[in-house]
PDB file with SEQRES, HELIX, SHEET and CRYST1 records, atoms N, CA, C and O in Angstrom:
SEQRES   1 A   63  MET ILE ALA PRO SER SER ALA PHE ALA ARG PRO ASN ALA          
SEQRES   2 A   63  GLU SER SER PRO ILE TRP THR PRO ALA GLU ASN THR ASP          
SEQRES   3 A   63  ALA GLU ALA VAL ALA ASN ALA SER ALA ILE ALA GLU LEU          
SEQRES   4 A   63  ARG VAL LYS VAL THR LEU GLU LEU ARG PHE ILE THR LYS          
SEQRES   5 A   63  ILE LEU LEU LEU LEU LEU GLY MET ARG ARG CYS                  
HELIX    1 AA1 SER A    6  PHE A    8  5                                   3    
HELIX    2 AA2 PRO A   21  GLU A   23  5                                   3    
HELIX    3 AA3 ASP A   26  ARG A   62  1                                  37    
CRYST1    1.000    1.000    1.000  90.00  90.00  90.00 P 1           1          
ATOM      1  N   MET A   1     215.475 152.606 136.610  1.00  0.00           N  
ATOM      2  CA  MET A   1     215.883 151.564 135.696  1.00  0.00           C  
ATOM      3  C   MET A   1     215.866 150.221 136.417  1.00  0.00           C  
ATOM      4  O   MET A   1     216.253 150.132 137.582  1.00  0.00           O  
ATOM      5  N   ILE A   2     215.418 149.182 135.725  1.00  0.00           N  
ATOM      6  CA  ILE A   2     215.319 147.855 136.316  1.00  0.00           C  
ATOM      7  C   ILE A   2     216.652 147.136 136.166  1.00  0.00           C  
ATOM      8  O   ILE A   2     217.259 147.142 135.095  1.00  0.00           O  
ATOM      9  N   ALA A   3     217.096 146.521 137.249  1.00  0.00           N  
ATOM     10  CA  ALA A   3     218.357 145.771 137.219  1.00  0.00           C  
ATOM     11  C   ALA A   3     218.153 144.462 136.469  1.00  0.00           C  
ATOM     12  O   ALA A   3     217.079 143.867 136.559  1.00  0.00           O  
ATOM     13  N   PRO A   4     219.160 143.999 135.732  1.00  0.00           N  
ATOM     14  CA  PRO A   4     219.006 142.736 135.012  1.00  0.00           C  
ATOM     15  C   PRO A   4     218.864 141.561 135.974  1.00  0.00           C  
ATOM     16  O   PRO A   4     219.464 141.541 137.049  1.00  0.00           O  
ATOM     17  N   SER A   5     218.073 140.599 135.571  1.00  0.00           N  
ATOM     18  CA  SER A   5     217.836 139.428 136.408  1.00  0.00           C  
ATOM     19  C   SER A   5     219.075 138.552 136.460  1.00  0.00           C  
ATOM     20  O   SER A   5     219.794 138.426 135.469  1.00  0.00           O  
ATOM     21  N   SER A   6     219.327 137.946 137.615  1.00  0.00           N  
ATOM     22  CA  SER A   6     220.489 137.062 137.742  1.00  0.00           C  
ATOM     23  C   SER A   6     220.283 135.771 136.950  1.00  0.00           C  
ATOM     24  O   SER A   6     221.248 135.083 136.616  1.00  0.00           O  
ATOM     25  N   ALA A   7     219.038 135.447 136.653  1.00  0.00           N  
ATOM     26  CA  ALA A   7     218.763 134.232 135.877  1.00  0.00           C  
ATOM     27  C   ALA A   7     219.283 134.364 134.447  1.00  0.00           C  
ATOM     28  O   ALA A   7     219.607 133.368 133.801  1.00  0.00           O  
ATOM     29  N   PHE A   8     219.358 135.598 133.964  1.00  0.00           N  
ATOM     30  CA  PHE A   8     219.821 135.822 132.609  1.00  0.00           C  
ATOM     31  C   PHE A   8     221.269 136.295 132.567  1.00  0.00           C  
ATOM     32  O   PHE A   8     221.790 136.615 131.498  1.00  0.00           O  
ATOM     33  N   ALA A   9     221.907 136.339 133.706  1.00  0.00           N  
ATOM     34  CA  ALA A   9     223.292 136.785 133.748  1.00  0.00           C  
ATOM     35  C   ALA A   9     224.185 135.762 133.062  1.00  0.00           C  
ATOM     36  O   ALA A   9     223.951 134.557 133.151  1.00  0.00           O  
ATOM     37  N   ARG A  10     225.197 136.252 132.385  1.00  0.00           N  
ATOM     38  CA  ARG A  10     226.119 135.368 131.680  1.00  0.00           C  
ATOM     39  C   ARG A  10     227.079 134.729 132.682  1.00  0.00           C  
ATOM     40  O   ARG A  10     227.715 135.439 133.461  1.00  0.00           O  
ATOM     41  N   PRO A  11     227.191 133.405 132.674  1.00  0.00           N  
ATOM     42  CA  PRO A  11     228.086 132.762 133.635  1.00  0.00           C  
ATOM     43  C   PRO A  11     229.544 133.056 133.301  1.00  0.00           C  
ATOM     44  O   PRO A  11     229.893 133.351 132.158  1.00  0.00           O  
ATOM     45  N   ASN A  12     230.366 132.969 134.307  1.00  0.00           N  
ATOM     46  CA  ASN A  12     231.794 133.179 134.119  1.00  0.00           C  
ATOM     47  C   ASN A  12     232.349 132.017 133.306  1.00  0.00           C  
ATOM     48  O   ASN A  12     232.206 130.861 133.704  1.00  0.00           O  
ATOM     49  N   ALA A  13     232.975 132.308 132.180  1.00  0.00           N  
ATOM     50  CA  ALA A  13     233.447 131.259 131.269  1.00  0.00           C  
ATOM     51  C   ALA A  13     234.509 130.380 131.916  1.00  0.00           C  
ATOM     52  O   ALA A  13     234.615 129.197 131.591  1.00  0.00           O  
ATOM     53  N   GLU A  14     235.283 130.935 132.814  1.00  0.00           N  
ATOM     54  CA  GLU A  14     236.338 130.149 133.455  1.00  0.00           C  
ATOM     55  C   GLU A  14     235.781 129.185 134.490  1.00  0.00           C  
ATOM     56  O   GLU A  14     236.315 128.089 134.659  1.00  0.00           O  
ATOM     57  N   SER A  15     234.732 129.568 135.176  1.00  0.00           N  
ATOM     58  CA  SER A  15     234.206 128.729 136.254  1.00  0.00           C  
ATOM     59  C   SER A  15     233.258 127.643 135.758  1.00  0.00           C  
ATOM     60  O   SER A  15     233.177 126.576 136.366  1.00  0.00           O  
ATOM     61  N   SER A  16     232.538 127.895 134.665  1.00  0.00           N  
ATOM     62  CA  SER A  16     231.581 126.899 134.197  1.00  0.00           C  
ATOM     63  C   SER A  16     231.622 126.791 132.671  1.00  0.00           C  
ATOM     64  O   SER A  16     230.762 127.346 131.986  1.00  0.00           O  
ATOM     65  N   PRO A  17     232.604 126.088 132.145  1.00  0.00           N  
ATOM     66  CA  PRO A  17     232.647 125.945 130.679  1.00  0.00           C  
ATOM     67  C   PRO A  17     231.501 125.063 130.186  1.00  0.00           C  
ATOM     68  O   PRO A  17     231.145 124.072 130.825  1.00  0.00           O  
ATOM     69  N   ILE A  18     230.938 125.434 129.058  1.00  0.00           N  
ATOM     70  CA  ILE A  18     229.846 124.652 128.485  1.00  0.00           C  
ATOM     71  C   ILE A  18     230.399 123.368 127.874  1.00  0.00           C  
ATOM     72  O   ILE A  18     229.823 122.294 128.046  1.00  0.00           O  
ATOM     73  N   TRP A  19     231.503 123.482 127.171  1.00  0.00           N  
ATOM     74  CA  TRP A  19     232.099 122.314 126.517  1.00  0.00           C  
ATOM     75  C   TRP A  19     233.578 122.550 126.343  1.00  0.00           C  
ATOM     76  O   TRP A  19     234.015 123.642 125.982  1.00  0.00           O  
ATOM     77  N   THR A  20     234.329 121.521 126.602  1.00  0.00           N  
ATOM     78  CA  THR A  20     235.766 121.602 126.327  1.00  0.00           C  
ATOM     79  C   THR A  20     236.141 120.417 125.460  1.00  0.00           C  
ATOM     80  O   THR A  20     235.556 119.345 125.613  1.00  0.00           O  
ATOM     81  N   PRO A  21     237.087 120.568 124.565  1.00  0.00           N  
ATOM     82  CA  PRO A  21     237.458 119.470 123.671  1.00  0.00           C  
ATOM     83  C   PRO A  21     237.887 118.209 124.408  1.00  0.00           C  
ATOM     84  O   PRO A  21     237.700 117.109 123.887  1.00  0.00           O  
ATOM     85  N   ALA A  22     238.454 118.334 125.598  1.00  0.00           N  
ATOM     86  CA  ALA A  22     238.933 117.165 126.333  1.00  0.00           C  
ATOM     87  C   ALA A  22     237.782 116.267 126.778  1.00  0.00           C  
ATOM     88  O   ALA A  22     237.982 115.073 127.001  1.00  0.00           O  
ATOM     89  N   GLU A  23     236.566 116.832 126.910  1.00  0.00           N  
ATOM     90  CA  GLU A  23     235.422 116.048 127.369  1.00  0.00           C  
ATOM     91  C   GLU A  23     234.850 115.158 126.267  1.00  0.00           C  
ATOM     92  O   GLU A  23     234.186 114.165 126.564  1.00  0.00           O  
ATOM     93  N   ASN A  24     235.091 115.490 125.034  1.00  0.00           N  
ATOM     94  CA  ASN A  24     234.507 114.752 123.914  1.00  0.00           C  
ATOM     95  C   ASN A  24     235.464 113.626 123.513  1.00  0.00           C  
ATOM     96  O   ASN A  24     236.552 113.881 122.995  1.00  0.00           O  
ATOM     97  N   THR A  25     235.052 112.386 123.756  1.00  0.00           N  
ATOM     98  CA  THR A  25     235.909 111.253 123.424  1.00  0.00           C  
ATOM     99  C   THR A  25     235.672 110.815 121.985  1.00  0.00           C  
ATOM    100  O   THR A  25     234.718 111.248 121.340  1.00  0.00           O  
ATOM    101  N   ASP A  26     236.553 109.951 121.493  1.00  0.00           N  
ATOM    102  CA  ASP A  26     236.396 109.434 120.133  1.00  0.00           C  
ATOM    103  C   ASP A  26     235.100 108.641 119.997  1.00  0.00           C  
ATOM    104  O   ASP A  26     234.424 108.736 118.973  1.00  0.00           O  
ATOM    105  N   ALA A  27     234.748 107.868 121.010  1.00  0.00           N  
ATOM    106  CA  ALA A  27     233.508 107.079 120.952  1.00  0.00           C  
ATOM    107  C   ALA A  27     232.287 107.994 120.856  1.00  0.00           C  
ATOM    108  O   ALA A  27     231.347 107.706 120.114  1.00  0.00           O  
ATOM    109  N   GLU A  28     232.303 109.092 121.604  1.00  0.00           N  
ATOM    110  CA  GLU A  28     231.191 110.034 121.532  1.00  0.00           C  
ATOM    111  C   GLU A  28     231.127 110.693 120.164  1.00  0.00           C  
ATOM    112  O   GLU A  28     230.045 110.914 119.622  1.00  0.00           O  
ATOM    113  N   ALA A  29     232.284 111.003 119.614  1.00  0.00           N  
ATOM    114  CA  ALA A  29     232.324 111.635 118.298  1.00  0.00           C  
ATOM    115  C   ALA A  29     231.754 110.699 117.231  1.00  0.00           C  
ATOM    116  O   ALA A  29     231.010 111.132 116.351  1.00  0.00           O  
ATOM    117  N   VAL A  30     232.108 109.415 117.314  1.00  0.00           N  
ATOM    118  CA  VAL A  30     231.585 108.440 116.357  1.00  0.00           C  
ATOM    119  C   VAL A  30     230.086 108.281 116.534  1.00  0.00           C  
ATOM    120  O   VAL A  30     229.347 108.211 115.553  1.00  0.00           O  
ATOM    121  N   ALA A  31     229.629 108.223 117.788  1.00  0.00           N  
ATOM    122  CA  ALA A  31     228.196 108.091 118.051  1.00  0.00           C  
ATOM    123  C   ALA A  31     227.437 109.311 117.532  1.00  0.00           C  
ATOM    124  O   ALA A  31     226.361 109.175 116.950  1.00  0.00           O  
ATOM    125  N   ASN A  32     227.996 110.494 117.742  1.00  0.00           N  
ATOM    126  CA  ASN A  32     227.341 111.710 117.255  1.00  0.00           C  
ATOM    127  C   ASN A  32     227.289 111.739 115.731  1.00  0.00           C  
ATOM    128  O   ASN A  32     226.267 112.102 115.149  1.00  0.00           O  
ATOM    129  N   ALA A  33     228.376 111.361 115.093  1.00  0.00           N  
ATOM    130  CA  ALA A  33     228.407 111.351 113.628  1.00  0.00           C  
ATOM    131  C   ALA A  33     227.412 110.342 113.079  1.00  0.00           C  
ATOM    132  O   ALA A  33     226.749 110.598 112.074  1.00  0.00           O  
ATOM    133  N   SER A  34     227.308 109.192 113.742  1.00  0.00           N  
ATOM    134  CA  SER A  34     226.359 108.172 113.306  1.00  0.00           C  
ATOM    135  C   SER A  34     224.921 108.662 113.457  1.00  0.00           C  
ATOM    136  O   SER A  34     224.090 108.446 112.575  1.00  0.00           O  
ATOM    137  N   ALA A  35     224.635 109.313 114.566  1.00  0.00           N  
ATOM    138  CA  ALA A  35     223.282 109.836 114.789  1.00  0.00           C  
ATOM    139  C   ALA A  35     222.940 110.918 113.773  1.00  0.00           C  
ATOM    140  O   ALA A  35     221.816 110.978 113.274  1.00  0.00           O  
ATOM    141  N   ILE A  36     223.905 111.766 113.471  1.00  0.00           N  
ATOM    142  CA  ILE A  36     223.667 112.829 112.486  1.00  0.00           C  
ATOM    143  C   ILE A  36     223.413 112.236 111.104  1.00  0.00           C  
ATOM    144  O   ILE A  36     222.525 112.689 110.381  1.00  0.00           O  
ATOM    145  N   ALA A  37     224.193 111.223 110.741  1.00  0.00           N  
ATOM    146  CA  ALA A  37     224.006 110.579 109.436  1.00  0.00           C  
ATOM    147  C   ALA A  37     222.627 109.926 109.355  1.00  0.00           C  
ATOM    148  O   ALA A  37     221.962 109.997 108.322  1.00  0.00           O  
ATOM    149  N   GLU A  38     222.205 109.293 110.439  1.00  0.00           N  
ATOM    150  CA  GLU A  38     220.892 108.648 110.455  1.00  0.00           C  
ATOM    151  C   GLU A  38     219.776 109.683 110.314  1.00  0.00           C  
ATOM    152  O   GLU A  38     218.807 109.454 109.590  1.00  0.00           O  
ATOM    153  N   LEU A  39     219.907 110.805 110.994  1.00  0.00           N  
ATOM    154  CA  LEU A  39     218.911 111.861 110.875  1.00  0.00           C  
ATOM    155  C   LEU A  39     218.864 112.440 109.471  1.00  0.00           C  
ATOM    156  O   LEU A  39     217.788 112.756 108.964  1.00  0.00           O  
ATOM    157  N   ARG A  40     220.024 112.582 108.838  1.00  0.00           N  
ATOM    158  CA  ARG A  40     220.054 113.100 107.463  1.00  0.00           C  
ATOM    159  C   ARG A  40     219.297 112.175 106.518  1.00  0.00           C  
ATOM    160  O   ARG A  40     218.565 112.636 105.643  1.00  0.00           O  
ATOM    161  N   VAL A  41     219.477 110.865 106.697  1.00  0.00           N  
ATOM    162  CA  VAL A  41     218.776 109.898 105.847  1.00  0.00           C  
ATOM    163  C   VAL A  41     217.272 110.003 106.069  1.00  0.00           C  
ATOM    164  O   VAL A  41     216.500 110.010 105.110  1.00  0.00           O  
ATOM    165  N   LYS A  42     216.855 110.083 107.328  1.00  0.00           N  
ATOM    166  CA  LYS A  42     215.419 110.171 107.629  1.00  0.00           C  
ATOM    167  C   LYS A  42     214.803 111.432 107.042  1.00  0.00           C  
ATOM    168  O   LYS A  42     213.720 111.391 106.458  1.00  0.00           O  
ATOM    169  N   VAL A  43     215.497 112.550 107.199  1.00  0.00           N  
ATOM    170  CA  VAL A  43     214.977 113.820 106.676  1.00  0.00           C  
ATOM    171  C   VAL A  43     214.898 113.779 105.161  1.00  0.00           C  
ATOM    172  O   VAL A  43     213.925 114.255 104.576  1.00  0.00           O  
ATOM    173  N   THR A  44     215.908 113.217 104.523  1.00  0.00           N  
ATOM    174  CA  THR A  44     215.912 113.126 103.065  1.00  0.00           C  
ATOM    175  C   THR A  44     214.740 112.288 102.576  1.00  0.00           C  
ATOM    176  O   THR A  44     214.056 112.668 101.625  1.00  0.00           O  
ATOM    177  N   LEU A  45     214.505 111.148 103.223  1.00  0.00           N  
ATOM    178  CA  LEU A  45     213.388 110.288 102.822  1.00  0.00           C  
ATOM    179  C   LEU A  45     212.051 110.984 103.036  1.00  0.00           C  
ATOM    180  O   LEU A  45     211.153 110.875 102.201  1.00  0.00           O  
ATOM    181  N   GLU A  46     211.913 111.696 104.147  1.00  0.00           N  
ATOM    182  CA  GLU A  46     210.665 112.408 104.406  1.00  0.00           C  
ATOM    183  C   GLU A  46     210.449 113.518 103.379  1.00  0.00           C  
ATOM    184  O   GLU A  46     209.328 113.722 102.913  1.00  0.00           O  
ATOM    185  N   LEU A  47     211.508 114.229 103.028  1.00  0.00           N  
ATOM    186  CA  LEU A  47     211.366 115.298 102.030  1.00  0.00           C  
ATOM    187  C   LEU A  47     210.999 114.729 100.669  1.00  0.00           C  
ATOM    188  O   LEU A  47     210.201 115.324  99.945  1.00  0.00           O  
ATOM    189  N   ARG A  48     211.572 113.584 100.311  1.00  0.00           N  
ATOM    190  CA  ARG A  48     211.203 112.954  99.038  1.00  0.00           C  
ATOM    191  C   ARG A  48     209.732 112.569  99.036  1.00  0.00           C  
ATOM    192  O   ARG A  48     209.034 112.771  98.042  1.00  0.00           O  
ATOM    193  N   PHE A  49     209.259 112.013 100.152  1.00  0.00           N  
ATOM    194  CA  PHE A  49     207.856 111.614 100.260  1.00  0.00           C  
ATOM    195  C   PHE A  49     206.942 112.829 100.135  1.00  0.00           C  
ATOM    196  O   PHE A  49     205.952 112.800  99.404  1.00  0.00           O  
ATOM    197  N   ILE A  50     207.283 113.897 100.853  1.00  0.00           N  
ATOM    198  CA  ILE A  50     206.471 115.112 100.795  1.00  0.00           C  
ATOM    199  C   ILE A  50     206.481 115.693  99.386  1.00  0.00           C  
ATOM    200  O   ILE A  50     205.453 116.177  98.913  1.00  0.00           O  
ATOM    201  N   THR A  51     207.611 115.654  98.718  1.00  0.00           N  
ATOM    202  CA  THR A  51     207.710 116.168  97.350  1.00  0.00           C  
ATOM    203  C   THR A  51     206.831 115.370  96.405  1.00  0.00           C  
ATOM    204  O   THR A  51     206.155 115.938  95.547  1.00  0.00           O  
ATOM    205  N   LYS A  52     206.841 114.046  96.561  1.00  0.00           N  
ATOM    206  CA  LYS A  52     205.993 113.206  95.698  1.00  0.00           C  
ATOM    207  C   LYS A  52     204.516 113.513  95.917  1.00  0.00           C  
ATOM    208  O   LYS A  52     203.752 113.599  94.956  1.00  0.00           O  
ATOM    209  N   ILE A  53     204.116 113.676  97.158  1.00  0.00           N  
ATOM    210  CA  ILE A  53     202.714 114.000  97.457  1.00  0.00           C  
ATOM    211  C   ILE A  53     202.339 115.343  96.827  1.00  0.00           C  
ATOM    212  O   ILE A  53     201.281 115.474  96.212  1.00  0.00           O  
ATOM    213  N   LEU A  54     203.213 116.336  96.985  1.00  0.00           N  
ATOM    214  CA  LEU A  54     202.916 117.652  96.410  1.00  0.00           C  
ATOM    215  C   LEU A  54     202.832 117.599  94.892  1.00  0.00           C  
ATOM    216  O   LEU A  54     201.966 118.236  94.293  1.00  0.00           O  
ATOM    217  N   LEU A  55     203.726 116.841  94.270  1.00  0.00           N  
ATOM    218  CA  LEU A  55     203.670 116.720  92.807  1.00  0.00           C  
ATOM    219  C   LEU A  55     202.395 116.009  92.359  1.00  0.00           C  
ATOM    220  O   LEU A  55     201.801 116.371  91.343  1.00  0.00           O  
ATOM    221  N   LEU A  56     201.979 114.997  93.121  1.00  0.00           N  
ATOM    222  CA  LEU A  56     200.727 114.321  92.791  1.00  0.00           C  
ATOM    223  C   LEU A  56     199.534 115.267  92.926  1.00  0.00           C  
ATOM    224  O   LEU A  56     198.634 115.268  92.086  1.00  0.00           O  
ATOM    225  N   LEU A  57     199.536 116.062  93.977  1.00  0.00           N  
ATOM    226  CA  LEU A  57     198.436 117.006  94.171  1.00  0.00           C  
ATOM    227  C   LEU A  57     198.418 118.063  93.082  1.00  0.00           C  
ATOM    228  O   LEU A  57     197.349 118.445  92.607  1.00  0.00           O  
ATOM    229  N   LEU A  58     199.575 118.533  92.685  1.00  0.00           N  
ATOM    230  CA  LEU A  58     199.633 119.516  91.602  1.00  0.00           C  
ATOM    231  C   LEU A  58     199.178 118.900  90.277  1.00  0.00           C  
ATOM    232  O   LEU A  58     198.514 119.561  89.479  1.00  0.00           O  
ATOM    233  N   GLY A  59     199.533 117.649  90.048  1.00  0.00           N  
ATOM    234  CA  GLY A  59     199.112 116.964  88.833  1.00  0.00           C  
ATOM    235  C   GLY A  59     197.614 116.769  88.795  1.00  0.00           C  
ATOM    236  O   GLY A  59     196.998 116.887  87.735  1.00  0.00           O  
ATOM    237  N   MET A  60     197.019 116.472  89.940  1.00  0.00           N  
ATOM    238  CA  MET A  60     195.565 116.281  90.002  1.00  0.00           C  
ATOM    239  C   MET A  60     194.847 117.609  89.791  1.00  0.00           C  
ATOM    240  O   MET A  60     193.743 117.641  89.248  1.00  0.00           O  
ATOM    241  N   ARG A  61     195.466 118.690  90.215  1.00  0.00           N  
ATOM    242  CA  ARG A  61     194.845 120.005  90.081  1.00  0.00           C  
ATOM    243  C   ARG A  61     194.770 120.432  88.621  1.00  0.00           C  
ATOM    244  O   ARG A  61     193.840 121.138  88.232  1.00  0.00           O  
ATOM    245  N   ARG A  62     195.740 120.014  87.804  1.00  0.00           N  
ATOM    246  CA  ARG A  62     195.761 120.405  86.391  1.00  0.00           C  
ATOM    247  C   ARG A  62     194.657 119.731  85.591  1.00  0.00           C  
ATOM    248  O   ARG A  62     194.181 120.284  84.599  1.00  0.00           O  
ATOM    249  N   CYS A  63     194.256 118.562  86.006  1.00  0.00           N  
ATOM    250  CA  CYS A  63     193.253 117.814  85.229  1.00  0.00           C  
ATOM    251  C   CYS A  63     191.882 118.430  85.322  1.00  0.00           C  
ATOM    252  O   CYS A  63     190.934 117.920  84.725  1.00  0.00           O  
TER     253      CYS A  63                                                      
END                                                                             
């Protein structure tokens, strides 16, 4: 049997936490929320554009 690689070993949660609430400041939280809101707007606009193109293509196909 092959031993598991140390590269894929799960780190000890006590020695190396990925994230703790104390590390996230209010300024970071506001910046993250702002970035998320901006991405939502961009995605929404892109989806509307893609939808319009698809509807135009479907309309042209019917003719």
